[in-house]
N, C-alpha and C positions, 0 to 999 in steps of 0.2 A: 775462369780459364778452362778451354776445352783440351784435355790431354789426349793426344792421338798416340796410342801404343800399337806400334806396327811390328808384327811378328811373322817370321818366315825363315827360309833356309839361307839366309845371307851371311851366315858365319863360316861359309866355305866359298872357294873360287869357282864359281859356276856362273857364266855369263848371264843367263836369264834371270836367275834368282837375285844377282846383284842389281839388276835393272829396276825391280819392283819398288823398293823404298825410295830410290831417286825419283821416279815418275809420280808416285803417290804423293810425296811431299810437295813436289813442284806444282802439280795440278791442283791440289787442295789450296795451295797458297793463292792461286788465281781467283779463288772464290771471295777473297777480300775479308775473310774472318781472321780472328787472332787464335791460332792454334799453337800448342807446344808439342813438338814431335819427339818421341823416343823410339828406339830401334832395338829389337830383341831377336836373339837366336837361341839355340840350345846352350851355347857357351859364349863367353865374352870373347870378342875378336875384334880385330882392326885391319881390315882390308882396304883402307883408304888409299894406300899406295897403288892398288890396281883399279881404283875407281869406285869401290864400294863404300858403304856406310859402317862405321864402327857399331858393334852390337854389345848389348848388355846380355847377361845370361839369364837362364830361366828362373832362377831364384829372384832376381831383380824384377822380372816380368811379373811374378806372383805378388811381389811386394807392391808394385806400381798399380796393380789391379785393386789394391786395398787402400791406396793413399787418399788423404782427405783434402788435397790441395787444388781441387777443381773437379771437373766432370771427366770421368775416364771412359774412353771409347777405344775398343780393340779392333784393329784391322788385320785380318789374315791376308798377307800381302798378295798372294796369287800362286800359280803353279798347280801341281797335281796334289793338292793338300787334302782332298776328300779321301779318307781311309788310309792316309799315310801312317806308318807305324813308327813308334820310338825306335824300334830296332833298326829300320832302314835309315832314319835320320842320323842316329848315333854311328852307324856303320861308315857313313859318308865323311865323318869327322875323325874317327879314331882308328888309326892303322892296325892296331892290335885287334880291335872288334871287327875290322873288316875281314879277318880271317875266319871268324865265326860266321859272318854274312855269307861267305862262299859255300858253306854247308847247311845254309838255313833250311832248305827243303827237307834234308835228312833229319836235322836236329829238331825241326818243329814238331815232329811226331812225339818227341819225348819232353820237350821244353817249350814253355811259353815264352818265346824270345821277346815278344813285345813287353810282356810284364817284367822280364829281366832287365831290358834296357830302361824301362821306366823307372825301376828301382835305382839303377846307376845314376840316372839323371835327376832323380828326385821329382819326377813328374807328378802331377796332381789329378790328371784326368786319364781315362783309359787309352785314348788316342790323343796324340799331342796337339792336333789342330781341329778337333771336333768338340765343341763346348758351347754353352750359352752363358749369358751374363749371370745366371744363377750359380754357375760353377766357379765363378772368379771373385766373388766379393763385391766391391763397390764399383761395378762397371755399369755405365748407362746403356751401352749398345755394343753389339758384337756384329761386325761387318765382314762378310766373305767377299773378297774382291776378285771378280773374273776368274774363277777357278777352273781347272780342267778336271775331267773324270770320264774321259772317253772309254777307259777300261773298267769303270765301276760297274759291277753287275749284281744281280740278286744275291750271290754267294757272299759279298761283302757286307750286305745288310744283314744276311742271316748270321754271319760270324759276329757282327756287332749290331745287335737288334736296337740299341739305344740310338743309332745314327739317325734313323728316320725322325724320331721325335725331336732330337736336338737340332737337326737341320731345319725342321719345320718351325722351330722357335727362335732362330736367330733373327736379328733385326733387319738384315739385308743379305740376300744371297744372289749373286750373279755368276754365270759361267760363260766360258768363252767359245763354246762350240755347240752345234746342234745336237750331236751325238750324246754329250753330257746332259743336255736338257731332257732327252728322251730316257736316258738311264735313270735320271732322277725321278721322272714322272712315273716310271714303271715301279717305282717304290714310294709313290704317293708324296713325293717332295716336288714343289714347284720352284723354279728359279727363273730369274731374268736372264736374257741373252744379250751379252755385250762383247765386244772384241777385248782381246788381252790389252790391259792398260799400257804395257810397253810400246804399243804402236804409236804412242804420243811422243816417243823420243825425238823425232826430228823437229818437233815444235820447240823443244827446249835445248836441243844440241844440233843446231844446223851445221852443215858441212864446214862452213868457214870458221865456226867456233871450234869444231873438233880438231882442225888443223893445228891449233896451238896446244892440244892435250896429248897428241900422239908422239911415239918415239921417232927419232930422226929417220931410221931406216924405212919406216913405214911412210912417212911424209915424203921421202925422196922417191920411194917406188910409186906411189899414187901420182906424184907430180909428172913422172915420166910415162906412166901407163894407165891414166885415168880412162875409164870406160873400155878398155881393151882386154880385160882379164876376167876369167871365171874364179870367183872365190869359192873354194871347195872345202867342205868339212864333213867328217863322219864320226860316229862313235864306235866303240869297240864291239859291244854286245850284239849290235844288229848286223855287223859286216864280217864277223870272223869267218874264215873259209871262202870269202867272196873278193878277197884283195885282188886277185889277178883279173877277175872280170872288171872291177872298178878301174884298175889301172889301164886296162885296154880301152874302157870307155873315155877315160880322160885323154888318152892319146888321140882318140878320134876327134874329140872337141878341139885339141890342139892342131891336128894335121888338116882336118876337114873344114873347120870353121874359122881358121886363122885367128884363134883366140888363145892368149896366154894363160897360164895356169897358176894360180896363187893358192897354196895350201895353208890352212891355219886351224888350229884346234879352237873350240868354243868352250867345251866342258872338259875339265880335268878331274873332277870329282869322281868318286866311285860310281860305277854303272855308266859312266860317260867315257873316260879314258881316250879322248879324241887323239891325243898326242901318240898314243901307242898304235892306234888304228892306222893313222896317217903314216906312220914310220913304216908299217908293213906294206902299205900301197906304194910308197916312194921307193922301196926296194924293188919293186916290180915294174917301175916306170922307165922308159928309155928316152922319153922326150924331155925337153927343158922345162923347168918349173922353179917357182920360188917358194921358200917355206918361211913363215913367221910363226913365233912361239906364243903369240897372244900375251904379251907382257902386261897388258892392262885392257880393260873393257873398251877404251876409247880406240885402240888399235883395231879391235874387232869391228866396232861400229863404223869407223872411218873407211876401212878396207871394203866392207860390204856396200856402204853408201855410195862408193865411187866405182863399184864393179860394173862390168857389162852385164853380169848375171851372178846370182848366188845359187849353189846347189849343195845340199847336205841333208842330214838327218835331224838337225836341230830346229826345233819349233822356233825358238827366238832368233836364230839366224834367218829363218824365213820372215819372221815378223819384223826384223830390222829392214830386210829388203822391202817389205810392204811399206813400212814407214817412210822410206826415202824413195818410194816408187821405182824400185829396181826389179827387173825380171828376176824370177826365182824358180827353182826346181826342187820340190820336196822329195825326199827319198823314204823308202818304206819304214815309217814309224807311225804307230796307230794315232797318237795325239796330233802329229803333224797332218796326217790324212784327214782327221776330223776337222781340224782347223781350216785347212784349205778347202774342204767341202763346204764349209760355212761362209767363208769370207774371200775365197780365191775367184779368179777369172774364169769364165767358160773356156774349155780346152786346157786349163791349167789348174783345176780345182781338185786336184787329187795327188797323192804321193805315188811315185813310180818305183818299179824294181830297179835293182842296180844295173841290170843289163840294158836299161832304157835311158841312162843318163844323157847320152849325146842326143838321142831322138827327142827327148822332151826339152833339152836345152834349146834345140832348133825351134821348137813351138814357142817356148817362152820368150825368146828374143824376137820372134816375128810378130808378137802381138803388139798392137799400136801403143805407144808411149802414153797416149791420153787415157787408155783404159786402165793403166797402172795408177795414173794420177787420180782418176775417178775413184778407184777403189781405196786409195790412200786417204782421200778426203771423206769418203763415207765412213771408214773405220774410225778416223780421228773424231769425226762429228759424233758418232755413236759412243766413243770412249768419254767424251766430254759430258754427254748426257748422263753417262753412269756416275761420273763424279758429281754432277749436280745433285742427283738423287742421294748419294752418299752424304753430301753436305746438308741435305735436308734431314736425313736420319740423325746426324750429329747435332743439328740445331733443334731438334724437337725438345720442348719444355718437359 
């Protein structure tokens, strides 16, 4: 029996992170092999009510890596896992520890915050998601699935010099954008380039099936306004002080483009705080709009899939739009800009400043529908190739 041990940050309510285990399980099952899946976060959790997978904790992960009941394969699920620290992961889960995180730049001069969080969590590796099979016991392969690292530079490798060797030794390493490929190559690490695996969501969750999963208010709204609204989302850290500009741009979309406004948070975890950012923008808006509180991942997915356009700072908001061939506008976030530069359409393959939301919305909705369909199919085809290669790694004798 092949034991597939999937680890990632899906022990917190953040849309993109919750998608990874769902898609990995479903796509690997299409390969026709017999796999036994287990899902792990830092802590035990159950976010099944919002659409996630229940997770076992870190101690259970290390125990599973040493189990004798089959061949053990570890998949790091996705996201910005390259160089992520124990400290940042723990801060996203623990309200008390979040207070320490706010002062991390000052405290890090005196305290090794990564080492401290590692002790709290009983971690066994210097970084939580940088390891090889030799670090884990009875593991046959370590697979890094479509990771992001557009912000990874030489200083990260200088701070953690073991990273280069360990990334060179893993059994499969794929990243999701061209900038990450370049960043790794600059540090003598080669990686395959494939789209984010979440782009396959529309194959497993078609719009008709999503309708049965969403909350009644979302279902009713889409029924009445399908294809007529902008789905809008922002995070807090990138938009503080820009709320008035954003509100003005949304009002232009509403008044000049005859498009309704649907505001909805995608990430509520630390360093996202979409709900707080949107509340500040709403206070400055004079035009009509509707707000949904993202009660589950299906509400988010369904609202984006049926929108006239998506606009936001969330990478996985944009990837959801790409998966359902919906026009999209990326707003100034480095990893989103890197992804659009790799997989986006000409004239829409970059993230724009907050003062250009309306202008880029007009560009996005003017591009032919068939071009979005072509990019959708290209990404999905490439993502399936990635999983075929993962299947080959798992199946090696």
